[in-house]
C-alpha positions in Angstrom: 191.8 -65.2 -50.4 193.5 -67.2 -53.1 194.2 -70.7 -54.1 192.7 -73.4 -52.0 190.9 -71.0 -49.7 189.0 -69.4 -52.5 187.7 -72.8 -53.6 186.8 -73.7 -50.0 184.9 -70.5 -49.5 183.0 -71.0 -52.7 182.0 -74.4 -51.5 180.9 -73.0 -48.1 178.8 -70.4 -49.8 177.0 -73.0 -51.9 176.4 -75.1 -48.7 174.9 -72.1 -46.9 172.7 -71.2 -49.9 171.4 -74.8 -50.2 170.6 -74.8 -46.5 168.8 -71.5 -46.4 167.0 -71.9 -49.8 165.8 -75.5 -49.3 165.1 -76.0 -45.6 163.1 -74.1 -43.0 166.2 -73.2 -41.1 166.1 -70.0 -38.9 168.7 -67.9 -40.8 169.0 -65.4 -37.9 169.7 -68.1 -35.4 172.2 -69.6 -37.8 173.9 -66.2 -38.1 174.3 -66.0 -34.3 175.7 -69.4 -34.1 178.2 -68.9 -36.9 179.2 -65.6 -35.3 179.9 -67.5 -32.1 182.1 -70.0 -34.0 183.9 -67.1 -35.6 184.7 -65.7 -32.2 185.9 -69.1 -31.0 188.2 -69.6 -34.0 189.5 -66.1 -33.8 190.4 -66.5 -30.1 191.8 -70.0 -30.2 194.7 -69.9 -32.6 195.8 -73.5 -31.9 192.3 -74.8 -32.6 192.0 -73.2 -36.0 195.5 -74.4 -36.9 194.4 -78.0 -36.1 191.2 -77.6 -38.1 193.1 -76.4 -41.1 196.2 -78.7 -40.8 196.7 -80.2 -44.3 198.5 -83.2 -42.7 195.2 -84.2 -41.1 192.4 -85.9 -43.0 189.3 -84.0 -43.7 187.2 -86.6 -41.9 189.3 -86.4 -38.8 189.0 -82.6 -38.7 185.2 -82.7 -39.3 184.8 -85.2 -36.5 186.7 -82.9 -34.2 184.6 -80.0 -35.2 181.4 -82.0 -34.5 182.7 -83.0 -31.0 183.5 -79.5 -30.1 180.3 -77.9 -31.3 177.9 -80.7 -30.3 175.4 -79.2 -27.8 176.8 -75.7 -28.3 175.2 -74.9 -31.6 172.4 -76.4 -33.8 173.0 -79.3 -36.1 172.9 -77.1 -39.2 175.7 -74.9 -37.9 177.8 -77.9 -36.8 177.3 -79.5 -40.2 178.3 -76.3 -42.1 181.5 -75.9 -40.0 182.3 -79.6 -40.4 182.0 -79.3 -44.1 184.2 -76.2 -44.1 187.1 -77.9 -42.2 187.0 -80.9 -44.6 188.1 -78.4 -47.3 191.7 -77.3 -47.7 192.6 -73.8 -46.6 195.7 -71.8 -47.7 195.9 -70.1 -44.3 194.2 -70.9 -41.0 193.0 -67.3 -40.8 191.0 -67.8 -43.9 188.7 -70.2 -42.1 187.9 -67.5 -39.6 187.2 -65.0 -42.3 185.0 -67.4 -44.2 183.0 -68.3 -41.1 182.4 -64.7 -40.4 181.2 -64.1 -44.0 178.7 -66.9 -43.7 177.4 -65.4 -40.5 176.8 -62.1 -42.1 175.4 -63.7 -45.2 172.9 -65.7 -43.1 171.7 -62.4 -41.6 171.4 -60.8 -45.0 169.5 -63.8 -46.3 167.0 -63.4 -43.4 166.5 -59.8 -44.5 166.1 -60.8 -48.1 163.4 -63.3 -47.2 161.7 -60.6 -45.1 161.8 -58.2 -48.1 164.0 -55.7 -46.2 167.4 -56.2 -47.9 167.2 -53.0 -49.9 166.6 -51.1 -46.7 169.5 -52.8 -45.0 171.8 -51.9 -47.9 170.8 -48.2 -47.7 171.1 -48.1 -43.9 174.6 -49.6 -43.9 175.7 -46.9 -46.4 174.0 -44.1 -44.4 175.5 -45.3 -41.1 179.0 -45.3 -42.7 178.4 -41.7 -43.8 177.3 -40.7 -40.3 180.4 -42.3 -38.8 182.7 -40.6 -41.3 181.2 -37.2 -40.5 181.4 -37.5 -36.7 184.8 -37.8 -35.2 183.3 -38.1 -31.7 181.1 -41.1 -32.7 183.9 -42.8 -34.6 186.2 -42.4 -31.6 183.6 -43.9 -29.3 183.0 -46.9 -31.5 186.7 -47.6 -32.1 188.0 -46.8 -28.6 190.1 -49.9 -27.6 189.6 -49.0 -23.9 185.8 -49.3 -24.2 184.2 -52.6 -23.6 182.2 -54.5 -26.3 179.2 -54.2 -24.0 179.5 -50.4 -23.8 179.8 -50.1 -27.6 176.9 -52.4 -28.2 174.7 -50.4 -25.8 175.7 -47.2 -27.6 174.8 -48.7 -31.0 171.5 -50.0 -29.8 170.6 -46.6 -28.5 171.4 -45.1 -31.8 169.9 -47.7 -34.1 167.2 -49.4 -32.0 163.8 -48.7 -33.5 165.3 -46.5 -36.2 166.9 -49.2 -38.4 166.1 -52.7 -39.5 167.0 -55.4 -37.0 169.4 -56.9 -39.5 171.3 -53.6 -39.8 171.6 -53.3 -36.1 172.8 -56.8 -35.7 175.4 -56.5 -38.4 176.8 -53.2 -37.2 176.9 -54.3 -33.5 178.8 -57.4 -34.5 181.2 -55.4 -36.6 181.9 -52.9 -33.9 182.2 -55.3 -31.0 184.2 -57.9 -33.0 186.3 -55.7 -35.4 189.1 -58.4 -35.8 191.7 -55.8 -36.7 189.7 -54.0 -39.5 188.9 -50.4 -39.7 185.2 -49.5 -39.1 185.0 -48.0 -42.6 186.4 -51.1 -44.3 184.1 -53.4 -42.4 181.0 -51.4 -43.4 182.1 -51.3 -47.0 182.6 -55.1 -46.9 179.0 -55.5 -45.5 177.6 -53.3 -48.2 179.3 -55.4 -50.9 178.0 -58.6 -49.3 174.5 -57.2 -49.2 174.7 -56.3 -52.9 176.0 -59.7 -53.7 172.8 -61.3 -52.4 171.1 -60.0 -55.6 174.2 -60.4 -57.7 174.6 -56.7 -57.8 177.5 -54.3 -57.7 177.7 -51.2 -55.5 178.2 -47.8 -57.0 178.9 -44.9 -54.6 177.5 -41.8 -56.3 178.4 -38.3 -55.1 176.5 -35.3 -56.4 176.1 -31.6 -55.5 172.4 -32.0 -55.1 170.1 -35.0 -54.7 169.3 -36.9 -57.9 165.7 -37.2 -59.1 164.2 -40.7 -59.4 164.5 -40.4 -63.2 168.2 -39.5 -62.9 168.8 -42.5 -60.6 167.0 -44.9 -62.9 169.0 -43.6 -66.0 172.3 -43.7 -64.1 171.6 -47.2 -62.8 170.7 -48.5 -66.2 173.8 -46.9 -67.8 176.1 -48.4 -65.1 174.5 -51.8 -65.4 175.1 -51.7 -69.2 178.7 -50.7 -68.7 179.5 -53.3 -66.1 177.2 -56.1 -67.2 175.6 -56.5 -63.8 172.7 -54.9 -61.9 173.9 -51.9 -59.9 172.9 -50.8 -56.4 173.4 -47.0 -56.0 174.6 -45.6 -52.7 173.8 -41.9 -53.0 175.8 -39.1 -51.2 175.3 -35.4 -51.5 178.4 -33.2 -51.2 178.0 -29.5 -52.2 181.8 -29.2 -52.6 181.6 -31.1 -55.9 179.9 -28.0 -57.4 178.1 -29.9 -60.1 178.0 -33.1 -62.0 178.5 -36.5 -60.4 181.3 -38.7 -59.2 180.8 -42.5 -59.4 183.0 -45.1 -57.6 182.6 -48.8 -58.4 185.2 -50.7 -56.4 188.6 -49.1 -57.0 187.4 -47.4 -60.2 186.3 -43.8 -60.2 184.3 -42.1 -62.9 184.6 -38.3 -62.1 182.4 -35.9 -64.0 182.2 -33.1 -61.3 182.9 -29.5 -61.9 185.4 -29.5 -59.1 187.4 -32.2 -60.8 187.3 -30.5 -64.2 188.5 -27.2 -62.6 191.2 -29.1 -60.8 192.4 -30.7 -64.0 192.4 -27.3 -65.8 194.4 -25.8 -63.0 196.9 -28.7 -63.2 197.3 -28.2 -66.9 197.9 -24.4 -66.5 200.5 -25.1 -63.8 202.2 -27.6 -66.1 
């Protein structure tokens, strides 16, 4: 997002934080209701265009949102959405993306309050690795011919009782309502959102063998110093790297593996 939409999203995030921090609102219920609004706006193109029409006053759009949502969702959700449509959005699609982000954030807030946020972060990362290593599972979860109900049932059989409830809810929502994203991109976005709940960045660390607790602590401290923010480490073991570690933070890769050094030496010899 850029321009007006970025500012509108920032305001919406502040409203959600104020609501979940200062009131006894049920964050899980709020997440469900915001997800329902996301599905409505995603499906009804003409509606979201009306709600983001710059020619209409913010109050008129907020009143319309209240009328549509009254009796369908709780007052907190209706008020959040009404506040969002008062803002100016660069594209109507940005309103849908923002509402979806608030839904996911509400679920992650519930996990944070329950003390399970770290576990959810780790489970999202591990599930992504499982999907990337299983062509059969990925095909089943992304099959356009399969119904959302069938995909949800499959995920609940895989995750039910084995992962935190928040992880299950987030993954089921992502798979059954992909909204044009790849599964991998959606899982990465959720991981970043989870890290942001603690103002942390995510570093994907690949090593030939598992790191010790001391190594993880030293690496986390070094990366935090380098980037100026607390770092959450998603750890992956890949024997093909031979030795050393590779660290990816966003689009930046710090590669200190033996495989990369051998590859570089080969490229120099070939040159």
